[in-house]
Residue, then its C-alpha position, 0 to 999 in steps of 0.5 A: r493502479k488500484i493498489f496505489n489508489e488505496i495507498r493514497a486513501l491511506e495517506k489521506s486518512l493518516e493526515k487526519e488527527n482522528g483517522k485511527s480506525d479509518y486507516k486500519d480499515i483501508i489496510f484491511k481492504l488492501y489484503p484482498l486487493l493484493a491477493y486479487v492482483k497477484g492471482r491475476g499475475l499482475i504483480p510478482e510473488e515477491f512484491y505481494e509478500f513485501m506488501k503483506f509484510l508492510l501491511e502487517k507491520s502497519e496494522n497497529n502502528r500508525e508511524m509504520a503506516e506512514k512509512t509504508v505510504e512513503i515506501v510505496k510512493a518511492i517504489v512507484g516513482y522508481h518504477k515510473f522512472y525506469n519504465p516510463k511507458s508502463 
């Protein structure tokens, strides 16, 4: 949930015309958060590596950051559909 909240903050930052530095700050905040939830065993290694890959591609590419937001929202949507109680 914390990761998704940060992704939503990233989305809002990207909606701003001059949100260039803001979105990069949010991306950099996601790395330690991902490491934390991975360390607690809340996400699998594969998801951690996938998210790291997306974030690395998004650091200097606003368009990729926008695509990352859409990818994560789609993952959450499918997860809710196939796992409605979690």
